[in-house]
Residue, then its C-alpha position, 0 to 999 in steps of 0.5 A: m504474481a510479483t516477487p518482492i525484491p529485498v532492498e537494503n537501505s538506511f531508512n527507518t525500518d521500524p515496522k510501525s513507522v514503515i506502515s504509517q509512512g506507507r499509508v501516507d505515500l500510497a494515499v498520495a499516489l492514489r489521489w494523484a493518479a485520480r487527478l490524472g484521470l487514471s482511476e477509470g476502468v475495472d481491475n485497477h488498484f495500487s498496493m504496497a508490501v509492508p514489513d511483518k513484526d520482525g521488520r521483514v518484507r515477505g510480500d504476504r502483508f500489504l496495504i491496498n485501496p478499499y473496494g468501492w472507493h474512488w481514488s480521489e476519496i482515499t486517505a491514509s487511514s482508509l487503506v486496508l492492511a491485509d495478508a495473503e489470506g485476505n485477513 
């Protein structure tokens, strides 16, 4: 399992803003990968760790593309916000 690396930055760290922008960025990455033909095959996904309510990224909450959707169909609002237990 990948281990998140904490990064200090001057970007907006409001958790809601980070998640909203993360949804847009991840949807764009998925759709671009689909245009490049990288969506074929099994066991492919993109994910992004997101901060908790305290603004800390611990790697236990993340955005992921929904099962069964072609990457070219993904929108920011269709991405799933899940925790390590699958909730």
